[in-house]
C-alpha positions as CSV (number, residue, x, y, z in Angstrom):
1,X,174.0,-41.7,210.0
2,X,170.2,-41.6,209.3
3,X,169.6,-42.7,212.9
4,X,170.2,-39.1,214.0
5,X,166.8,-38.2,212.4
6,X,164.5,-41.1,212.8
7,X,161.2,-40.7,210.9
8,X,158.2,-40.8,213.2
9,X,156.3,-44.1,213.1
10,X,153.0,-42.4,213.9
11,X,152.2,-39.0,212.3
12,X,149.2,-37.2,213.6
13,X,147.6,-34.5,211.5
14,X,147.3,-31.3,213.6
15,X,144.0,-29.8,212.4
16,X,144.0,-26.8,214.8
17,X,143.3,-23.7,212.9
18,X,142.6,-25.5,209.7
19,X,141.3,-23.3,206.9
20,X,139.6,-24.3,203.6
21,X,141.3,-22.3,200.8
22,X,139.6,-20.3,198.0
23,X,138.3,-22.2,195.1
24,X,140.6,-21.9,192.1
25,X,137.7,-21.8,189.6
26,X,134.1,-23.0,189.3
27,X,135.4,-26.2,187.8
28,X,137.4,-27.0,190.9
29,X,134.9,-26.0,193.5
30,X,135.1,-29.5,195.2
31,X,139.0,-29.4,195.0
32,X,139.7,-26.6,197.5
33,X,142.9,-27.1,199.4
34,X,142.9,-27.3,203.2
35,X,145.7,-25.3,205.0
36,X,147.0,-26.7,208.3
37,X,149.0,-23.9,210.0
38,X,150.1,-26.1,212.9
39,X,151.0,-29.4,211.3
40,X,154.8,-30.1,211.6
41,X,155.4,-33.7,210.6
42,X,156.8,-34.8,207.3
43,X,154.4,-36.3,204.8
44,X,155.6,-37.9,201.6
45,X,152.9,-40.3,200.5
46,X,150.3,-39.6,197.9
47,X,146.8,-41.0,198.1
48,X,145.0,-42.1,195.0
49,X,141.3,-43.2,194.7
50,X,140.7,-44.6,191.2
51,X,137.0,-45.2,190.5
52,X,135.2,-46.2,187.3
53,X,135.0,-42.7,186.0
54,X,137.5,-40.5,187.9
55,X,140.8,-40.8,189.6
56,X,141.1,-38.6,192.7
57,X,144.5,-37.5,194.1
58,X,145.3,-36.1,197.6
59,X,148.7,-35.0,198.7
60,X,150.3,-32.7,201.3
61,X,152.8,-30.0,200.4
62,X,154.8,-28.0,202.9
63,X,154.4,-24.2,202.9
64,X,155.4,-21.7,205.6
65,X,153.2,-19.0,204.2
66,X,149.5,-19.0,205.2
67,X,146.9,-18.4,202.6
68,X,145.7,-14.9,201.9
69,X,142.2,-15.7,203.1
70,X,139.8,-18.4,204.0
71,X,137.6,-19.9,201.3
72,X,134.4,-18.6,199.8
73,X,131.3,-20.4,201.0
74,X,129.2,-22.4,198.7
75,X,126.7,-19.5,198.4
76,X,129.5,-17.1,197.3
77,X,130.0,-15.2,200.6
78,X,133.3,-15.2,202.4
79,X,133.7,-17.1,205.7
80,X,135.5,-14.1,207.1
81,X,135.7,-10.3,206.6
82,X,139.1,-10.7,204.9
83,X,139.3,-10.0,201.2
84,X,139.3,-13.2,199.2
85,X,142.0,-13.9,196.7
86,X,143.0,-16.7,194.4
87,X,145.6,-19.3,195.1
88,X,148.9,-19.0,193.2
89,X,149.1,-20.8,189.9
90,X,145.4,-21.2,189.7
91,X,144.1,-23.4,186.9
92,X,140.7,-24.4,185.5
93,X,141.8,-28.1,185.3
94,X,144.0,-30.3,187.4
95,X,145.8,-28.6,190.2
96,X,149.5,-28.0,189.5
97,X,152.3,-28.6,192.1
98,X,152.7,-25.3,194.0
99,X,156.0,-23.5,193.8
100,X,155.6,-22.7,197.5
101,X,155.4,-26.3,198.7
102,X,156.5,-29.8,198.0
103,X,156.2,-33.3,199.3
104,X,158.7,-33.7,202.2
105,X,161.1,-36.6,201.8
106,X,161.6,-38.9,204.7
107,X,165.2,-39.8,203.7
108,X,168.3,-37.7,203.5
109,X,170.0,-36.8,200.3
110,X,171.9,-39.8,199.1
111,X,174.6,-37.6,197.7
112,X,175.7,-36.1,201.1
113,X,179.5,-36.7,201.3
114,X,180.3,-37.5,204.9
115,X,184.1,-37.8,204.3
116,X,184.3,-34.3,202.7
117,X,182.0,-32.6,205.2
118,X,183.4,-34.2,208.4
119,X,181.4,-35.3,211.4
120,X,180.5,-31.8,212.8
121,X,179.6,-30.4,209.4
122,X,177.5,-33.4,208.6
123,X,175.7,-33.2,212.0
124,X,175.0,-29.5,211.3
125,X,173.6,-30.4,207.9
126,X,171.3,-32.9,209.5
127,X,170.0,-30.4,211.9
128,X,169.5,-27.8,209.2
129,X,167.5,-30.4,207.2
130,X,165.5,-31.2,210.3
131,X,164.5,-27.6,210.8
132,X,163.7,-27.2,207.1
133,X,161.6,-30.4,207.1
134,X,159.7,-29.6,210.3
135,X,158.6,-26.0,210.0
136,X,154.8,-25.7,210.6
137,X,152.3,-25.2,207.9
138,X,151.2,-26.9,204.8
139,X,148.3,-27.7,202.5
140,X,146.3,-30.8,201.7
141,X,145.8,-30.6,198.0
142,X,143.1,-32.2,195.8
143,X,142.9,-32.9,192.1
144,X,141.2,-35.4,189.8
145,X,141.5,-36.9,186.4
146,X,139.3,-39.0,184.2
147,X,140.1,-42.7,184.7
148,X,140.2,-43.3,180.9
149,X,143.1,-40.8,180.8
150,X,145.1,-42.4,183.6
151,X,148.3,-41.5,181.7
152,X,147.6,-37.8,182.5
153,X,147.3,-38.6,186.2
154,X,150.6,-40.6,186.1
155,X,152.3,-37.7,184.3
156,X,151.0,-35.3,187.0
157,X,152.3,-37.5,189.8
158,X,155.7,-37.9,188.1
159,X,156.0,-34.2,187.9
160,X,155.1,-33.7,191.5
161,X,157.7,-36.2,192.6
162,X,160.4,-34.6,190.4
163,X,159.5,-31.1,191.6
164,X,159.6,-32.2,195.2
165,X,163.1,-33.6,194.8
166,X,164.3,-30.3,193.2
167,X,162.8,-28.1,195.8
168,X,164.0,-30.2,198.7
169,X,167.5,-30.5,197.1
170,X,167.6,-34.2,197.2
171,X,168.2,-36.7,194.5
172,X,165.3,-38.1,192.5
173,X,166.3,-41.6,193.6
174,X,166.1,-40.5,197.3
175,X,162.8,-38.9,196.7
176,X,161.4,-42.0,195.1
177,X,162.5,-44.0,198.0
178,X,160.5,-41.7,200.3
179,X,157.3,-41.5,198.3
180,X,154.6,-44.1,198.5
181,X,151.4,-44.2,196.6
182,X,148.4,-45.3,198.7
183,X,145.8,-46.5,196.3
184,X,142.2,-47.4,196.8
185,X,139.2,-48.0,194.6
186,X,138.9,-50.6,191.8
187,X,141.7,-48.9,189.9
188,X,144.1,-49.6,192.7
189,X,144.1,-53.2,191.4
190,X,143.6,-52.5,187.7
191,X,146.5,-50.0,187.5
192,X,148.7,-51.4,190.3
193,X,151.5,-52.6,188.0
194,X,151.3,-49.5,185.8
195,X,151.7,-47.2,188.7
196,X,154.7,-49.1,190.1
197,X,156.5,-49.3,186.8
198,X,155.9,-45.7,185.6
199,X,156.5,-43.9,188.9
200,X,159.2,-46.1,190.3
201,X,157.8,-45.9,193.9
202,X,156.1,-48.3,196.3
203,X,152.4,-48.7,195.8
204,X,150.2,-49.9,198.7
205,X,146.5,-50.8,198.3
206,X,143.7,-50.1,200.8
207,X,140.1,-51.3,201.1
208,X,137.7,-48.9,199.4
209,X,134.9,-48.9,202.0
210,X,137.3,-48.6,204.9
211,X,138.9,-45.6,203.2
212,X,135.5,-43.9,202.7
213,X,134.6,-44.2,206.3
214,X,138.0,-43.1,207.5
215,X,137.8,-40.1,205.1
216,X,134.4,-39.1,206.4
217,X,135.5,-39.3,210.0
218,X,138.5,-37.0,209.3
219,X,136.9,-34.5,207.0
220,X,133.9,-33.8,209.2
221,X,136.4,-32.5,211.8
222,X,137.4,-29.6,209.5
223,X,135.5,-26.3,210.3
224,X,133.0,-25.3,207.6
225,X,133.4,-28.5,205.7
226,X,129.9,-29.9,206.4
227,X,127.0,-27.8,205.2
228,X,123.2,-28.1,204.6
229,X,120.2,-26.1,203.4
230,X,118.6,-24.5,206.5
231,X,115.0,-25.3,207.5
232,X,114.3,-21.6,207.3
233,X,115.5,-21.3,203.7
234,X,113.6,-24.4,202.6
235,X,110.4,-23.0,204.2
236,X,111.0,-19.6,202.7
237,X,111.1,-21.2,199.2
238,X,107.9,-23.0,199.9
239,X,106.1,-19.9,201.3
240,X,107.5,-17.4,198.9
241,X,109.0,-15.5,201.8
242,X,105.6,-14.5,203.2
243,X,105.0,-16.9,206.0
244,X,106.5,-17.5,209.3
245,X,109.6,-19.8,209.3
246,X,109.1,-21.0,212.9
247,X,107.8,-24.4,211.7
248,X,108.7,-26.8,208.9
249,X,105.8,-27.6,206.6
250,X,104.6,-31.2,206.3
251,X,104.9,-31.1,202.5
252,X,107.8,-29.3,200.9
253,X,107.5,-28.0,197.4
254,X,110.0,-29.3,194.9
255,X,112.7,-26.8,193.8
256,X,111.8,-24.9,190.6
257,X,113.4,-25.9,187.3
258,X,115.7,-22.9,187.8
259,X,116.5,-23.1,191.5
260,X,117.6,-19.9,193.3
261,X,121.0,-19.4,194.7
262,X,120.5,-21.2,198.0
263,X,122.4,-19.9,201.0
264,X,123.6,-22.7,203.3
265,X,124.4,-23.3,206.9
266,X,127.9,-24.6,208.0
267,X,129.1,-26.7,210.8
268,X,131.6,-24.2,212.3
269,X,132.4,-26.3,215.4
270,X,132.6,-29.8,214.0
271,X,132.6,-33.1,215.8
272,X,132.2,-36.6,214.6
273,X,128.5,-37.4,214.5
274,X,127.8,-41.2,214.7
275,X,125.8,-43.2,213.8
276,X,125.1,-41.9,210.3
277,X,124.3,-43.0,206.8
278,X,126.9,-42.3,204.0
279,X,125.5,-42.1,200.5
280,X,128.5,-42.2,198.2
281,X,127.5,-41.3,194.6
282,X,130.2,-42.1,192.2
283,X,129.8,-44.1,188.9
284,X,127.3,-46.1,190.9
285,X,125.9,-45.5,194.4
286,X,126.9,-47.2,197.7
287,X,124.9,-46.7,200.8
288,X,126.8,-47.4,204.0
289,X,125.5,-47.5,207.5
290,X,128.1,-46.3,210.1
291,X,127.5,-47.4,213.7
292,X,128.3,-45.4,216.8
293,X,131.5,-47.3,217.3
294,X,132.7,-46.6,213.8
295,X,131.9,-50.0,212.4
296,X,130.2,-50.0,209.1
297,X,128.2,-52.1,206.6
298,X,127.2,-51.5,203.0
299,X,123.4,-51.9,203.3
300,X,122.2,-50.8,199.9
301,X,123.1,-49.1,196.6
302,X,122.0,-48.7,193.0
303,X,123.7,-48.9,189.6
304,X,122.0,-45.6,188.6
305,X,124.6,-43.1,189.6
306,X,127.0,-40.6,188.1
307,X,128.1,-43.0,185.4
308,X,124.5,-43.3,184.3
309,X,124.2,-39.5,184.0
310,X,127.5,-39.2,182.3
311,X,126.7,-42.1,179.9
312,X,123.2,-41.1,178.9
313,X,124.1,-37.4,178.4
314,X,127.0,-38.5,176.3
315,X,124.5,-40.2,174.0
316,X,121.9,-37.4,174.1
317,X,124.0,-34.3,174.1
318,X,127.2,-33.0,172.6
319,X,128.8,-32.5,176.1
320,X,132.2,-34.1,176.4
321,X,132.8,-33.8,180.1
322,X,130.8,-34.0,183.3
323,X,131.3,-30.3,184.1
324,X,129.9,-29.5,180.6
325,X,126.9,-31.6,181.4
326,X,126.3,-29.9,184.7
327,X,126.6,-26.5,183.0
328,X,124.0,-27.5,180.5
329,X,121.6,-28.6,183.3
330,X,121.9,-25.2,184.9
331,X,120.4,-23.5,181.8
332,X,117.7,-26.1,181.2
333,X,113.9,-26.3,181.9
334,X,112.9,-29.8,182.8
335,X,109.1,-29.0,182.5
336,X,109.5,-29.1,178.7
337,X,110.6,-32.8,179.1
338,X,109.1,-34.1,182.3
339,X,105.4,-34.8,182.8
340,X,104.2,-33.0,185.9
341,X,101.3,-33.6,188.3
342,X,99.7,-30.5,186.8
343,X,99.9,-31.9,183.3
344,X,97.8,-34.8,184.4
345,X,95.3,-33.2,186.9
346,X,95.5,-29.6,185.7
347,X,96.1,-28.6,189.4
348,X,97.5,-29.9,192.6
349,X,96.5,-33.3,193.8
350,X,95.8,-32.0,197.3
351,X,94.5,-35.3,198.7
352,X,98.0,-36.8,198.4
353,X,99.8,-33.6,199.1
354,X,101.2,-33.4,195.6
355,X,101.9,-30.0,194.1
356,X,101.1,-29.4,190.4
357,X,104.8,-28.7,189.8
358,X,106.0,-32.1,191.0
359,X,107.3,-34.6,188.5
360,X,104.9,-37.4,187.8
361,X,107.0,-39.0,185.1
362,X,110.6,-38.2,184.2
363,X,110.9,-37.7,180.4
364,X,107.1,-38.3,180.2
365,X,106.5,-35.6,177.6
366,X,109.1,-37.0,175.1
367,X,106.8,-39.7,173.7
368,X,103.5,-38.7,172.0
369,X,101.7,-41.4,170.1
370,X,101.0,-40.6,166.5
371,X,103.1,-37.4,166.5
372,X,106.2,-36.6,164.5
373,X,109.3,-37.3,166.7
374,X,110.2,-34.0,168.3
375,X,113.6,-32.6,169.3
376,X,114.5,-31.4,172.7
377,X,117.1,-28.9,173.8
378,X,120.2,-30.6,175.4
379,X,119.9,-28.2,178.4
380,X,116.3,-29.4,179.1
381,X,117.4,-33.1,178.7
382,X,120.3,-32.6,181.1
383,X,118.1,-30.9,183.7
384,X,115.5,-33.7,183.5
385,X,118.0,-36.5,183.8
386,X,119.8,-34.8,186.6
387,X,116.5,-34.5,188.5
388,X,115.5,-38.1,187.8
389,X,118.7,-39.6,189.2
390,X,119.0,-37.2,192.1
391,X,115.4,-37.9,193.2
392,X,115.8,-41.6,192.9
393,X,119.0,-41.6,195.0
394,X,117.4,-39.3,197.5
395,X,114.4,-41.6,198.0
396,X,116.6,-44.7,198.3
397,X,118.7,-42.9,200.9
398,X,115.7,-41.8,202.9
399,X,114.3,-45.4,202.9
400,X,117.6,-46.7,204.3
401,X,117.8,-44.0,206.9
402,X,114.3,-44.8,208.0
403,X,115.0,-48.5,208.1
404,X,118.0,-48.1,210.4
405,X,116.6,-45.2,212.3
406,X,119.4,-42.8,211.3
407,X,118.9,-39.0,211.3
408,X,122.2,-37.9,209.8
409,X,122.6,-38.6,206.1
410,X,125.8,-37.6,204.4
411,X,126.1,-37.3,200.7
412,X,129.5,-37.8,199.0
413,X,130.9,-38.6,195.7
414,X,131.9,-36.7,192.5
415,X,128.4,-36.8,191.2
416,X,127.5,-33.7,193.4
417,X,130.4,-31.4,192.6
418,X,128.9,-28.5,194.6
419,X,126.1,-28.3,192.0
420,X,123.1,-26.3,193.2
421,X,120.4,-28.2,191.4
422,X,121.8,-31.6,192.6
423,X,122.1,-30.4,196.2
424,X,118.6,-28.9,196.1
425,X,117.0,-32.0,194.7
426,X,118.7,-34.4,197.2
427,X,117.8,-32.0,200.0
428,X,114.2,-31.9,198.8
429,X,113.9,-35.6,198.5
430,X,115.1,-36.2,202.1
431,X,112.9,-33.4,203.5
432,X,109.8,-34.4,201.5
433,X,109.9,-38.2,202.2
434,X,110.8,-37.7,205.9
435,X,108.1,-35.0,206.3
436,X,110.8,-32.6,207.5
437,X,112.3,-34.9,210.2
438,X,115.6,-35.6,208.4
439,X,118.2,-33.4,206.8
440,X,120.6,-34.1,203.9
441,X,124.2,-33.1,204.8
442,X,126.9,-32.3,202.3
443,X,130.7,-32.0,202.2
444,X,132.9,-29.5,200.4
445,X,135.3,-32.3,199.4
446,X,132.5,-34.8,198.7
447,X,134.3,-36.5,195.9
448,X,137.6,-37.2,197.8
449,X,136.4,-39.2,200.8
450,X,138.2,-42.4,199.6
451,X,141.4,-40.6,198.8
452,X,141.4,-38.7,202.1
453,X,140.8,-42.0,203.9
454,X,143.7,-43.6,202.2
455,X,145.9,-40.7,203.1
456,X,144.9,-40.7,206.7
457,X,145.2,-44.5,207.1
458,X,148.8,-44.5,206.0
459,X,149.5,-41.6,208.5
460,X,147.9,-43.6,211.3
461,X,150.2,-46.5,210.6
């Protein structure tokens, strides 16, 4: 009887009126859900991007109730005049399945008894299920786990599937027949057999780079997703708020060791902007050139990425998670660790346009010949290493943008995590080396591009 309710072969995501939800906590600032008030179609697949350090999960849950308010902006101000409020069941760690929504099964309950109900009753039951399954509204949810703890990720997915079966009043067997895991990243191959055996669902693998570009193309269509530091604010930081902001200075001063709370500008009327450069900063860094027709090529990269920061700070500090490391860096003063231009010249090096506060040598103050080995605060070490990697990535990104004559440079990857010092440093590097002609662009969901792409690619099929 399933032919009465054929599942659509092509499911389009209706993004009209899309709203980015409130952050659940500072630790989940890159995991804000996106509410689609006009999306009707059933979605039962889960996207999983398993990298070297983190496993990112994206899934859609049905909910007829809109969120209480749009999200808070990166600078802490609301994107509307409505009073902000937290999502239900907010957590400081992985997102939990919401009681107001669930994966929507694409099959009917296997336990429906057609002989007992009769033809008319069964048809009515089908229609009732159709109405339940196709009411508008639902949220795209984001969460992540450490790859070394993949068991916790699998436990989360198993719970999501079981809860969805319960809330949809279908058997667990039917729910598993509906659900598919769309996996990408290196872990899609490494954990393929484990996912199939532990979850009892089909697992499909997608190409990592294709998913990144597909994810970028989709997420940049969401209002207030793309943001950047405005020219005016960068100039104001340079001039101390005293000069005119009508022009951008040729030489931009580096952000201070304790950067201010930068306000940002948002793309409120988004449209796909190609060609562009995507700098995806995960454990390592991939730099991808995207052409006007959507074709792409990995043109550069570096092994010095988030995994480098994570690994070295694990050796040098007591921090046990990436968020702890970022929290340390927010309290640090890199001038106690880094050798600055002023430490060498005693002043600016005006002939080359180098301010005295610019870093001449990362960790340059650590070694002093003939002196007793000194100790340095973990906060200062964290700040110095974060600046070193961010500056290096920013310069490589600029050189590739210059080589291929690209003005739009998107930064993605879980390395960023909405962290002010990271964003400030990458922005500075692009503005400094391009002499103010290029701008660094950032994404609220910067760490989930691959998972979003895997989710979208399955929908398009």
